[in-house]
LOLUMVO-850443 format. One record per residue (C-alpha): x, y, z; residue in three letters. Coordinates in pm, 1 decimal. Each point is the difference from the previous one (the first is absolute). Example, Ala and Ser with C-alpha at 12.3 -4.5 7.8 and 13.67 -1.06 7.14 Angstrom:
% LOLUMVO-850443
FIKE         c1         c2         c3   rest
FIKE     1230.0     -450.0      780.0    ALA
FIKE      137.0      344.0      -66.0    SER
END
This chain:
% LOLUMVO-850443
FIKE         c1         c2         c3   rest
FIKE     5446.3     4627.0      778.3    MET
FIKE     -346.8      -68.9     -135.1    LEU
FIKE     -126.1     -356.1      -38.1    THR
FIKE     -168.3      -37.0     -337.1    VAL
FIKE     -160.2     -262.7     -216.0    GLY
FIKE      105.1      -75.9     -354.3    GLY
FIKE     -242.2     -107.9     -271.2    TYR
FIKE       58.0     -209.4     -313.8    ALA
FIKE     -258.1     -121.0     -254.1    ARG
FIKE      -26.5     -140.2     -350.6    VAL
FIKE     -335.5      -19.0     -179.0    SER
FIKE       33.3     -345.4     -155.9    ASP
FIKE      232.5     -298.5      -11.2    ILE
FIKE       30.3       -1.9     -376.7    GLY
FIKE     -168.6     -204.9     -268.4    GLN
FIKE      -30.0     -376.3       25.3    MET
FIKE      326.0     -167.9      -87.5    GLY
FIKE      218.9      310.8      -35.2    ASP
FIKE      223.8     -102.0      288.8    GLY
FIKE      -72.7      303.7      220.3    ARG
FIKE     -152.7      -11.0      346.6    ASP
FIKE       22.3      369.8       91.1    GLY
FIKE      277.6      -47.2      253.6    ARG
FIKE      255.0      185.8     -209.8    GLU
FIKE     -204.5      319.1        0.0    GLY
FIKE      -77.9      -29.6      370.6    VAL
FIKE      366.0      -51.5       88.7    MET
FIKE       98.7      315.9     -191.5    ARG
FIKE     -260.9      197.3      192.2    GLN
FIKE      122.3     -140.3      331.0    ARG
FIKE      352.6      112.5      -88.2    GLU
FIKE     -135.7      349.1      -78.2    ASP
FIKE     -173.7       12.4      339.6    VAL
FIKE      312.9      -92.0      196.9    HIS
FIKE      215.1      241.3     -201.2    ALA
FIKE     -252.2      278.1       60.5    LEU
FIKE       -7.7      -82.2      373.8    ALA
FIKE      375.4       60.1       21.0    LYS
FIKE      -35.3      337.9     -169.9    VAL
FIKE     -288.6      102.5      227.5    LYS
FIKE      169.5     -154.8      306.3    ARG
FIKE     -299.7     -212.7       85.2    CYS
FIKE      -32.9     -344.3      152.2    ASP
FIKE     -207.7     -240.0     -214.4    VAL
FIKE     -234.8     -191.2      227.4    HIS
FIKE     -122.8     -219.1     -286.1    ARG
FIKE      -41.9       -2.9     -377.2    VAL
FIKE     -367.6      -66.6      -73.0    TYR
FIKE      -29.3     -196.6     -321.3    GLU
FIKE     -295.9      -73.1     -230.4    ASP
FIKE      110.7     -218.9     -289.3    ASN
FIKE     -234.4      -57.3     -295.6    ASP
FIKE     -249.1      252.7      138.1    THR
FIKE     -171.8      289.9     -176.2    SER
FIKE      -35.3      336.1      173.0    ALA
FIKE     -250.3      114.3     -266.3    TYR
FIKE     -272.8     -264.2       18.8    ARG
FIKE     -257.3       95.5      258.9    ARG
FIKE      -85.7     -348.5      127.0    ARG
FIKE      363.5     -109.6       49.2    VAL
FIKE      112.0      -10.1      362.5    LYS
FIKE      368.7       71.1       58.1    ARG
FIKE       83.6     -191.4      315.4    ARG
FIKE      333.6      165.7       81.7    ASP
FIKE     -121.3      347.6     -102.1    PHE
FIKE     -285.4      -32.0      251.4    GLU
FIKE      243.3     -122.9      265.9    ALA
FIKE      223.0      302.4      -70.3    MET
FIKE     -296.6      240.4       38.1    MET
FIKE      -81.2     -155.6      338.7    ILE
FIKE      362.1       28.8      118.7    ASP
FIKE       16.8      359.5     -125.9    LEU
FIKE     -318.1      100.7      182.0    ALA
FIKE      100.5     -175.7      324.7    SER
FIKE      350.3      150.1        9.2    GLY
FIKE      197.5     -316.4      -65.0    VAL
FIKE      156.1      184.1     -293.0    ILE
FIKE       34.2      377.2      -53.6    ASN
FIKE       17.9       17.7     -374.6    GLY
FIKE       10.9     -180.1     -333.5    ILE
FIKE      279.7      -48.7     -250.8    LEU
FIKE      -53.5     -131.8     -353.5    ALA
FIKE      170.5        2.3     -336.2    SER
FIKE     -289.7      196.3     -151.0    ASN
FIKE     -334.7      133.2      118.1    ILE
FIKE     -185.9     -206.8     -260.8    ASP
FIKE      121.4     -317.8      175.6    ARG
FIKE     -211.8      112.6      297.4    LEU
FIKE     -299.9      168.2     -158.8    PHE
FIKE     -191.4      -38.3     -325.2    ARG
FIKE     -334.5       97.9      147.0    GLN
FIKE      -45.7      349.7      151.3    PRO
FIKE     -205.7     -139.9      288.3    ARG
FIKE      302.0     -200.9      124.7    ASP
FIKE      210.0      316.9        0.4    LEU
FIKE     -271.0      186.2      194.7    GLU
FIKE        1.9     -273.3      266.5    ARG
FIKE      373.5       50.7       39.6    CYS
FIKE      -34.9      380.3        8.2    ILE
FIKE     -254.4      -26.1      282.8    ASP
FIKE      250.5     -196.7      209.7    ILE
FIKE      277.6      254.4      -61.5    TYR
FIKE     -226.3      295.9       84.9    GLU
FIKE     -117.8     -153.1      328.0    GLN
FIKE      331.9     -153.7      114.9    ALA
FIKE      145.1      300.5      189.7    ARG
FIKE      348.0     -154.2       -8.2    ARG
FIKE      306.7       32.3     -229.1    PRO
FIKE      -67.2     -198.8     -319.3    MET
FIKE      151.7      -46.1     -344.1    ILE
FIKE     -128.1     -104.2     -343.7    PHE
FIKE      277.6      -43.6     -254.0    ALA
FIKE       64.3     -168.0     -336.1    THR
FIKE      303.0      -21.9     -226.2    THR
FIKE     -175.2      259.4     -222.1    ALA
FIKE      -44.2      248.4      285.0    GLY
FIKE     -159.4       69.1      337.2    ASP
FIKE     -364.3       91.0       66.8    PHE
FIKE      -99.4      194.7      313.2    ASP
FIKE     -347.4     -138.5       52.8    LEU
FIKE      -58.9      237.1      294.4    THR
FIKE       18.8      310.2     -223.2    SER
FIKE     -243.7      116.0     -272.8    PRO
FIKE      281.3       17.8     -257.4    GLU
FIKE      124.6     -351.0       75.0    GLY
FIKE     -349.4     -147.1      -15.2    ARG
FIKE      -65.8      182.3     -328.5    PHE
FIKE      316.1     -144.3     -157.7    GLN
FIKE      -81.8     -352.2      122.5    ALA
FIKE     -355.2       23.4     -134.2    ARG
FIKE      124.3      107.6     -344.1    ILE
FIKE      240.6     -293.4      -20.0    HIS
FIKE     -266.3     -252.8      109.8    VAL
FIKE     -257.3      143.3     -243.3    THR
FIKE      247.4      -43.3     -285.2    ILE
FIKE       80.2     -354.6      112.6    ALA
FIKE     -373.3      -75.6       12.9    ASN
FIKE      -39.9      129.8     -355.9    LYS
FIKE      285.2     -218.4     -125.8    PHE
FIKE     -158.0     -304.6      166.5    SER
FIKE     -341.4       80.8     -149.9    ALA
FIKE      152.3       31.5     -348.0    ASP
FIKE      185.9     -330.5       40.9    ALA
FIKE     -319.2     -167.5      122.4    ALA
FIKE     -187.3      116.9     -309.7    ARG
FIKE      271.6     -135.8     -228.9    ARG
FIKE       -1.3     -335.8      178.5    VAL
FIKE     -381.1      -15.6       -9.4    ALA
FIKE       -1.1       73.2     -373.4    ARG
FIKE      252.9     -277.5      -60.0    GLN
FIKE     -193.7     -250.8      212.3    LYS
FIKE     -322.9       86.4     -177.7    ARG
FIKE      167.7      -57.6     -337.5    ALA
FIKE      132.1     -338.2      119.2    GLU
FIKE     -350.4      -94.3      117.1    ALA
FIKE     -151.1       84.7     -338.8    VAL
FIKE      259.1     -227.5     -161.7    GLN
FIKE      -98.7     -284.9      236.7    GLY
FIKE      341.1      -11.8      166.2    MET
FIKE        3.7     -167.3      345.9    PRO
FIKE       42.4      196.3      320.7    HIS
FIKE      353.9       56.6      120.5    LYS
FIKE      115.8      -51.1      353.9    GLY
FIKE     -164.6     -228.4      253.1    GLN
FIKE     -169.7     -308.0     -144.9    ARG
FIKE     -374.7      -47.8       14.7    ALA
FIKE     -162.7     -283.5      196.4    PHE
FIKE      -34.7     -297.7     -234.7    GLY
FIKE      324.7       65.5     -188.4    TRP
FIKE      361.5      -75.9       86.4    LYS
FIKE      120.4      294.6     -208.7    ASP
FIKE     -146.9      254.7     -240.4    ALA
FIKE      -96.6     -259.1     -262.3    GLU
FIKE       -3.7     -357.1      133.8    HIS
FIKE     -269.7     -160.3      213.6    VAL
FIKE       75.6     -137.3      346.5    ASP
FIKE     -163.2     -344.7       -8.1    ASP
FIKE      -90.9      -21.1      371.2    ARG
FIKE     -154.0      347.0       23.6    GLU
FIKE     -177.7      -40.4     -334.9    ALA
FIKE     -160.6     -322.9      121.5    GLU
FIKE     -116.7      175.0      318.4    LEU
FIKE     -165.3      266.4     -214.5    LEU
FIKE     -169.3     -254.6     -227.5    ARG
FIKE     -139.9     -192.7      298.3    ILE
FIKE     -115.0      323.3      165.1    ALA
FIKE     -180.4      109.6     -316.0    ARG
FIKE     -182.2     -329.4      -32.4    LYS
FIKE     -100.5       -0.1      366.9    ASP
FIKE     -120.2      361.7       -4.9    ILE
FIKE     -219.4      -69.5     -302.8    LEU
FIKE     -154.3     -284.6      200.2    GLN
FIKE      -79.0      234.7      289.9    GLY
FIKE      312.6        7.2      216.5    LYS
FIKE       70.4      340.1      154.7    LYS
FIKE      326.4      188.2      -39.1    VAL
FIKE       30.3       -5.0      379.8    ALA
FIKE        1.0     -379.7      -11.0    THR
FIKE      265.7       -0.3     -272.1    VAL
FIKE      205.7      232.5      220.2    HIS
FIKE      -35.9     -236.3      296.0    GLU
FIKE      114.1     -293.9     -211.9    GLU
FIKE      297.9      191.5     -139.0    TRP
FIKE       95.6      111.5      349.8    THR
FIKE        9.9     -362.5      116.0    LYS
FIKE      222.5      -80.2     -299.5    LEU
FIKE      230.9      290.6       99.9    ARG
FIKE      -49.8      169.0     -337.4    VAL
FIKE      187.0      328.1      -44.3    ARG
FIKE      -19.0      262.3     -271.9    SER
FIKE      307.7      189.2     -122.5    PRO
FIKE     -119.8      298.1      207.0    GLN
FIKE      -63.9     -196.6      323.0    THR
FIKE      223.4      121.8      287.6    PRO
FIKE      252.9     -252.7      136.6    PRO
FIKE     -147.0     -245.2      247.0    GLY
FIKE     -358.4       66.4     -113.7    LYS
FIKE     -244.4     -177.6     -231.0    THR
FIKE     -202.4      156.0     -279.6    ILE
FIKE     -273.1      239.8      113.4    GLY
FIKE     -369.8       -8.6      -88.7    TYR
FIKE       17.5      315.2     -213.9    SER
FIKE      297.8     -145.0     -187.6    SER
FIKE     -198.1     -315.9      -81.0    VAL
FIKE     -281.1      214.5     -144.5    ARG
FIKE      252.8      205.4     -196.9    TYR
FIKE      181.8     -292.8     -160.1    VAL
FIKE     -330.3     -166.1      -96.3    LEU
FIKE     -111.4      321.0     -173.9    ARG
FIKE      332.6       63.9     -171.9    ASN
FIKE      -60.3       33.4     -380.1    PRO
FIKE      349.3     -139.1      -51.1    ARG
FIKE     -144.6     -345.6       70.1    LEU
FIKE     -157.7      -12.3     -345.8    CYS
FIKE      262.9      209.9     -177.2    GLY
FIKE     -169.9      342.0       17.6    TYR
FIKE      236.5      290.9       58.3    ARG
FIKE      -93.6      249.4      271.6    ALA
FIKE      166.6      331.6       78.0    TYR
FIKE      -61.5      187.7      326.7    ILE
FIKE      168.5      344.6        6.1    PRO
FIKE      235.3       59.1      290.9    GLN
FIKE     -194.9      304.2      119.3    GLU
FIKE     -311.5     -216.6       27.9    VAL
FIKE      188.0     -259.8      204.6    ARG
FIKE      139.0      268.2      231.2    GLU
FIKE     -339.6      165.2       43.2    ARG
FIKE     -214.6     -311.1       40.8    SER
FIKE      237.6     -281.6       94.4    GLY
FIKE      -96.1     -338.8     -142.6    ARG
FIKE     -269.6       46.4     -265.1    VAL
FIKE     -204.9     -245.4     -205.3    ASP
FIKE      211.9      -91.8     -306.7    PRO
FIKE     -314.9      -99.2     -191.6    VAL
FIKE      -82.3      369.6      -36.0    GLU
FIKE      337.8       82.2     -155.9    TRP
FIKE       19.4     -224.2     -306.9    LEU
FIKE      198.1      139.5     -290.7    VAL
FIKE     -208.7       -1.4     -316.9    GLU
FIKE       72.0       34.5     -370.3    ARG
FIKE     -168.7      264.5     -212.0    THR
FIKE     -276.3     -249.8      -84.7    ASP
FIKE      -77.7      -50.6      370.2    GLY
FIKE      147.5     -351.0       33.1    THR
FIKE      242.9      -70.7      287.9    PRO
FIKE      373.6       -7.1      -72.7    VAL
FIKE      142.3     -352.1       39.1    MET
FIKE      328.3      -32.8      187.7    GLY
FIKE      313.2     -188.5      -96.9    GLN
FIKE        3.8     -264.8      273.4    TRP
FIKE     -139.5     -344.4       79.1    GLU
FIKE     -368.5       -3.2       96.1    LYS
FIKE     -169.4     -190.5      284.0    ILE
FIKE     -367.3       52.4     -101.1    PHE
FIKE     -170.5       62.4     -330.3    THR
FIKE     -173.4      341.6      -28.4    PRO
FIKE     -340.5     -171.7       28.2    ASP
FIKE      106.9     -186.0      316.3    GLU
FIKE      129.0      321.9      157.8    TRP
FIKE     -313.0      197.4      -92.4    ARG
FIKE     -218.3     -271.6      148.5    GLU
FIKE      195.3       21.6      326.9    LEU
FIKE      -22.5      381.1        8.0    ILE
FIKE     -377.7      -14.4      -58.3    ASP
FIKE      -40.8     -230.7      301.3    VAL
FIKE      222.9      215.9      222.2    LEU
FIKE     -180.0      319.0     -108.5    ASP
FIKE     -336.8     -158.7       77.0    ALA
FIKE      113.8      -39.6      362.7    ARG
FIKE       95.3      363.5       47.6    LYS
FIKE     -158.9      226.9      257.9    ASN
FIKE     -369.3       62.9      -62.5    THR
FIKE       14.9      329.7      187.0    GLY
FIKE     -130.7     -138.0      330.3    LYS
FIKE      220.0     -160.0      260.3    GLY
FIKE      305.6     -211.5      -63.7    ARG
FIKE      109.8     -134.1     -334.2    LYS
FIKE     -179.4     -306.1     -126.4    ILE
FIKE      237.6     -294.0        5.1    GLY
FIKE      263.0      185.1      201.0    SER
FIKE      -28.7     -226.3      304.0    THR
FIKE       -0.1     -374.9       46.6    VAL
FIKE     -329.8     -154.1      119.1    ILE
FIKE      113.9     -290.3      213.7    LYS
FIKE     -332.3     -183.8       29.1    ARG
FIKE     -176.6     -171.6     -285.2    LEU
FIKE     -356.6      110.0       80.5    LEU
FIKE       44.9      346.5      152.9    THR
FIKE     -282.7      212.9     -142.4    GLY
FIKE     -135.6     -297.4     -198.9    ILE
FIKE     -139.7     -176.5      307.2    ALA
FIKE     -309.8      177.3      134.9    ARG
FIKE     -204.2      -12.7      315.7    CYS
FIKE     -342.2     -164.3      -56.4    ALA
FIKE     -158.5      221.5      270.0    LYS
FIKE      101.9      348.8     -121.4    CYS
FIKE      164.4      -63.0     -338.9    GLY
FIKE      323.2      176.2       98.4    ASN
FIKE      330.2     -121.9     -144.9    GLY
FIKE      203.1     -198.8      251.9    LEU
FIKE      344.7      100.5      125.2    SER
FIKE      265.9     -233.7      136.4    SER
FIKE      186.4      -14.8      328.7    GLY
FIKE      248.3     -221.0      183.5    MET
FIKE      -93.4     -221.2      292.7    TYR
FIKE      188.6       66.1      323.6    THR
FIKE      340.6     -164.8        2.9    ARG
FIKE       21.2     -310.0      216.3    GLY
FIKE     -368.7      -87.4      -28.5    THR
FIKE     -129.2     -323.2     -155.5    THR
FIKE     -173.2      198.8     -276.0    SER
FIKE      325.4      174.1      -86.6    TYR
FIKE      190.9     -326.8      -20.8    GLU
FIKE     -272.5     -167.9     -207.0    LYS
FIKE     -120.8      279.7     -229.3    TYR
FIKE      213.9      308.7       50.0    GLY
FIKE     -255.7      255.0     -122.3    TYR
FIKE     -372.9       57.3      -35.0    TYR
FIKE     -253.2      209.3     -192.1    TYR
FIKE     -234.2      230.0      189.8    TYR
FIKE     -264.2      265.7      -53.9    CYS
FIKE      165.6      323.3      114.4    ARG
FIKE     -208.3      273.2      166.5    ARG
FIKE      253.5      267.0     -100.6    ALA
FIKE      -74.7      -80.0     -364.2    ASP
FIKE     -375.0       37.6       50.1    GLY
FIKE      -69.6     -366.6       77.1    GLY
FIKE     -210.9     -156.5      274.1    CYS
FIKE      304.2     -144.3      179.4    GLY
FIKE     -182.0     -321.5       90.7    SER
FIKE      162.2     -257.1     -229.7    LEU
FIKE      343.2     -161.8      -24.1    SER
FIKE      128.3     -320.9     -155.1    ARG
FIKE      341.3     -174.7      -17.4    SER
FIKE      162.8       87.3     -330.6    GLY
FIKE      179.0     -308.0     -144.2    PRO
FIKE     -301.3     -239.2        2.1    PRO
FIKE     -217.8      254.4     -182.8    VAL
FIKE      271.8       69.0     -256.7    GLU
FIKE       61.0     -371.7      -59.2    ASP
FIKE     -372.7      -51.9      -56.2    HIS
FIKE      -27.9      288.1     -248.0    VAL
FIKE      310.0     -112.8     -191.5    GLU
FIKE     -134.5     -355.4      -20.5    LYS
FIKE     -338.4      116.7     -134.9    ILE
FIKE      161.5      241.5     -249.1    LEU
FIKE      243.9     -258.9     -135.2    LEU
FIKE     -284.0     -248.6      -36.0    GLY
FIKE     -192.4      256.8     -201.7    ASN
FIKE      306.4       65.0     -217.0    LEU
FIKE       44.9     -373.2      -62.5    LYS
FIKE     -354.3      -16.8     -135.8    LYS
FIKE       78.3      294.2     -225.4    ARG
FIKE      322.1     -165.7     -117.3    ALA
FIKE     -198.1     -306.5     -108.7    ARG
FIKE     -251.5      216.2     -184.3    GLN
FIKE      -39.9     -101.9     -364.2    VAL
FIKE      -66.4      233.7     -285.7    LYS
FIKE     -377.0       42.4      -41.2    PRO
FIKE     -175.5      -68.3     -328.4    THR
FIKE     -136.1      281.0     -212.3    ALA
FIKE     -351.6      -78.3      125.5    GLU
FIKE      115.2       64.1      358.4    GLU
FIKE      135.1      344.5      -87.1    ASP
FIKE     -256.0      225.5     -176.0    PRO
FIKE      258.7      271.2      -72.1    GLU
FIKE      232.7     -251.3     -166.6    LEU
FIKE     -291.4     -143.2     -197.5    THR
FIKE      -95.1      346.2     -126.6    LYS
FIKE      359.2       81.1      -94.0    ALA
FIKE       30.4     -318.4     -206.7    LYS
FIKE     -333.5       76.1     -169.6    ALA
FIKE      129.0      349.1      -83.7    ASP
FIKE      305.3     -155.8     -165.5    LEU
FIKE     -221.8     -215.8     -221.0    LYS
FIKE     -212.0      302.4      -95.1    GLN
FIKE      310.5      200.9      -90.9    ILE
FIKE      115.3     -279.9     -230.1    GLU
FIKE     -344.2       -2.8     -164.8    ALA
FIKE        9.3      380.5      -43.0    ASP
FIKE      341.7      -24.3     -165.9    LYS
FIKE     -131.8     -263.2     -242.7    ALA
FIKE     -299.1      221.0      -80.2    GLU
FIKE      224.3      299.7      -67.0    ALA
FIKE      212.8     -203.9     -240.0    ARG
FIKE     -313.6     -113.4     -184.2    GLN
FIKE     -130.1      356.7      -27.7    LEU
FIKE      334.1      110.6     -140.1    ARG
FIKE       -3.8     -288.1     -249.8    ALA
FIKE     -349.9      109.2     -110.6    ASP
FIKE      134.3      356.4      -36.5    ASP
FIKE     -245.0      128.5      263.3    LYS
FIKE      283.8      139.9      214.1    LEU
FIKE      266.6      238.0     -126.2    SER
FIKE      363.8      -90.2       60.0    LEU
FIKE       29.4      273.4      266.3    ALA
FIKE     -317.0     -111.1      179.2    GLU
FIKE      111.9     -362.9       -8.7    PHE
FIKE      345.0       87.9      138.9    ALA
FIKE     -149.0      201.9      288.4    ARG
FIKE     -252.0     -273.1       87.2    GLU
FIKE      255.5     -283.5       -6.6    ILE
FIKE      239.2      206.8      209.7    SER
FIKE     -275.0       66.8      258.6    ARG
FIKE     -101.6     -365.6       16.3    LEU
FIKE      359.6     -123.9       35.1    GLU
FIKE       64.8      246.2      283.2    ARG
FIKE     -317.2     -117.1      175.9    LYS
FIKE      101.2     -361.5      -64.4    GLU
FIKE      336.8       52.4      171.7    ARG
FIKE     -158.9      164.4      304.2    GLU
FIKE     -266.9     -269.4       34.7    THR
FIKE      257.7     -277.6      -47.2    GLY
FIKE      210.2      143.3      281.7    GLU
FIKE     -309.7        9.4      221.2    LYS
FIKE      -77.5     -366.3      -74.4    VAL
FIKE      358.3      -97.4       86.2    SER
FIKE       -8.9      192.0      327.9    ALA
FIKE     -334.5     -147.4      106.7    LEU
FIKE      109.6     -351.0      -90.8    SER
FIKE      326.4       25.3      193.1    ALA
FIKE     -135.7      175.6      313.7    ALA
FIKE      -96.1     -317.3      194.3    PRO
FIKE      330.2     -161.0      -90.1    VAL
FIKE      191.0      304.7      125.7    ARG
FIKE     -203.4        7.4      320.7    ALA
FIKE       76.9     -367.3       64.1    GLY
FIKE      367.5       52.2      -76.9    SER
FIKE       23.7      297.4      239.9    ALA
FIKE     -171.2     -198.1      275.3    ALA
FIKE      241.9     -290.2      -47.5    ALA
FIKE      295.4      238.4       25.6    ARG
FIKE     -131.3      155.5      322.5    ILE
FIKE      -48.9     -344.3      156.9    ILE
FIKE      348.4     -105.7     -106.6    ARG
FIKE      171.4      313.5      134.5    GLU
FIKE     -218.4       64.5      308.4    TRP
FIKE      253.1     -144.3      241.1    GLY
FIKE      263.9      258.5      -88.0    ARG
FIKE     -234.6      300.7       -3.0    TYR
FIKE       54.2      267.3      263.5    THR
FIKE     -293.1      132.8      203.8    VAL
FIKE      -59.7      299.8     -226.9    ASP
FIKE        1.0     -215.8     -316.4    VAL
FIKE     -246.2     -243.0      160.1    LYS
FIKE     -220.3      293.0       98.7    ARG
FIKE        6.7      123.6     -359.1    GLU
FIKE     -132.5     -336.0     -121.1    GLU
FIKE     -257.1      -23.8      281.3    ILE
FIKE     -160.0      337.8      -77.3    VAL
FIKE      -35.7      -99.5     -366.6    LYS
FIKE     -242.6     -274.7      100.6    SER
FIKE     -127.4       81.2      349.3    ILE
FIKE     -202.3      305.2       98.0    GLU
FIKE       23.0      -63.4      373.5    ALA
FIKE       54.0     -266.5      266.8    VAL
FIKE     -276.0       44.5      257.2    VAL
FIKE       79.8     -121.4      353.8    ILE
FIKE     -301.6      -84.5      216.2    LYS
FIKE       -4.2        7.4      382.2    PRO
FIKE       46.6     -338.8      166.2    ALA
FIKE     -289.9       56.3      240.3    GLY
FIKE      -10.0      -61.2      373.9    LYS
FIKE      153.7     -345.9      -10.5    GLY
FIKE      278.1      101.1     -236.7    GLY
FIKE      206.7     -260.2     -179.1    ALA
FIKE       16.9     -336.4      174.5    GLN
FIKE      354.9      -93.4      110.7    ASN
FIKE      136.8      287.0     -205.3    GLY
FIKE      -88.9     -173.4     -325.4    GLU
FIKE      -39.6      203.9     -316.3    PHE
FIKE     -358.2       27.8     -124.7    ARG
FIKE      -32.3       44.7     -375.0    ALA
FIKE     -371.1       82.1       35.1    ASP
FIKE       95.4      330.6      164.0    LEU
FIKE      190.3      113.6     -311.9    VAL
FIKE     -193.0      106.4     -308.1    GLU
FIKE      180.0       82.0     -327.1    ILE
FIKE     -171.0      258.0     -221.3    VAL
FIKE      112.0      -59.9     -359.4    TRP
FIKE       17.0      268.1     -265.7    LYS
END
């Protein structure tokens, strides 16, 4: 009596809310396997079962099917029983794998279904099996096209995605308050300079999970990037064809927006988390950090030290790296890490300085500079030549308009000429007025931004602080301490020079 393996599979568990979980179909197939085993007088070692699993999609891994192939090749089982051959194979390459095992086995084997047997060791049997699998593949391809056409039509209508919820929503339409707040905070922080890697670290500490996160895990870095780029956040509908997903895996949803005939994005029928302008602003910042073509992605890693690359050696001008003091030493207990000129990076290798005192000094000087800026008052017109000229231009435009009206009253300008001239002057007046407003408000905005930075500095992460530092500081030059070094380990501010932009 041959020991065989049975196989049962259903492609999906049914639509959301229809009350089916696929078990009914699987149980019928299991009954067919055991009934067939009695007819063939075989002993069923195990029924391998893949519930809610496609045999057509290329990227889908069928766990029990793969286990069955291993047992078949190793001799644990000597054949396969199934209700139908299309339960086993929808892709010809899977059938060919099975045929290879049967051809090389050199032992009695069986391949049977309720619709008939297939002798995979003979040319005729392989031919019949290949015909059946080719037909099954064609049926699956036709069904896939129909489903794709329906999903595309739903996308054009702005209907929400079916199935698993998206991060930020508790269902297809309604926002999840906790996840939405995480996204809003992340957007604000990223615009201020925080890296996606830092956001990922913070979410990991909070034990954040996406709907796709495996049990026992936290959300991955690539998932954080994906959810931040999701057009759904601002209501835009995206549609990524299934064949694209299977060929490329996770793709950028920004590139797959559904548009109307006039080129505008289709808006979806669900609650929004961002406005379109807020989402576009976030995407622009993320795109600006993409790979430049050399080395690793910009912004893809977390820089742990505040002045890495900003601090420079006064002797050779090389950017300083950071390192940790040896554990157990006094320096490690007091400072933890240091900056040094690294020979491997092209530096002289003859300078190092404890990190925290230098960083504290630079932060203190920068915040003092920002406080002065925050107290800055709006200059008078005499102090700003460009503003003075813009205001003078406004007065001249008003005079030109008065002259044009007088010329028209004296019948020296035709109605058409007068209309064109007034239109030109009014357009110029609007543009100049906007310029005056911008120049007048610039110092106020600068002071307001500085006050905000001072107020929020304590909660900034290292990368956000670095973003603000490089806006004002060109470099922090560290000078050698000389033969005597620092007395009693005291920090010497005279050995640190800040080069302002």
